[in-house]
N, C-alpha and C positions, 0 to 999 in steps of 0.2 A: 781693709777698713773702708766703710762707706764714706763717700765724700758729700759735702754740702755745697750746693750751687745756688747762687742767688742772682737773678737777673734784675738789674736796677737801671735807673735813668737819672739824669741831672734834675735838680729841683723837685725831688720826690720825697716828701715828708714821710710817707709810709715806708720807703726804702730805708731811710735813716732809722726809723723806729725798729724795723726788722733787724737791721745790722746791730743796733744797740742791744736788742733782746738776745741775739745770738752771742754777742760779745759778753753779755752778763753771764752767759752759760759757759764761757771760755771755749766756745765752739770755733773751730777753724773752718773757714769757708772760702770758696772761690767766687769772686764777684765779676760778673760780666755786665758792663754798662752798655746798654743797647744804643745809647746816643753816640758812643765813641767808635763803634765798629760798624761799617757798612754791612747791611744784611742781617745783623744780629736780632733786631726786633722781629723780622720776618721768621728767622729761625726759632726764636722763642715762641712766636704765635703758632707755628707748625707743631712744635713739641708740646705746648701746654694747652692749645686751643683757647687761649686767653690773650687779650690785648694789653692788659694793664700790668704795671710793675708795682711792687716786686713780684716775682714768681720764684718760689723756693722749692728746691729738691733736697731731700735728705736721702742719700743713696738713690734708689730707683723710685722712692715714694715722692709723689708730687704733693707737697704740703698745700700749695696755693699761694695766696698773698699774705700780707701782714695780719689781717684779721684772722685768717686760718691758723697762722703760727701762734698768735696770741691766745686763741681759743684752746689750742693744744696745750699751751703753757698753763693756762688757768685751770684746765682739767687735770693737770699733773701728768700729762702724756708726753710732753716735749722732753722732759728729763729721761723718761723711759726710752724714747726714740733715740736720743743722743747717746745714752749709755749703751744701747744695743750696737751703736757704731763701733764701739771699741772691742766688741766680742767677735 
């Protein structure tokens, strides 16, 4: 099964919105708060080539941030991607 990984930070409204959207889909995800673990922001930046949070992975697919996740949802592709996780 593919895993969902979301990099977040304290006081990040977009992180909250991304988690709410995933929660509304009953998606189970692992959250890594880059403010709580030394070196995590740098690891996230190396992995994603982006500095902002949230950064979301569904399996090996880098979704991007909340705007990208929301666009997938509005296009009807998020449900497809999440349902493919269970196959």
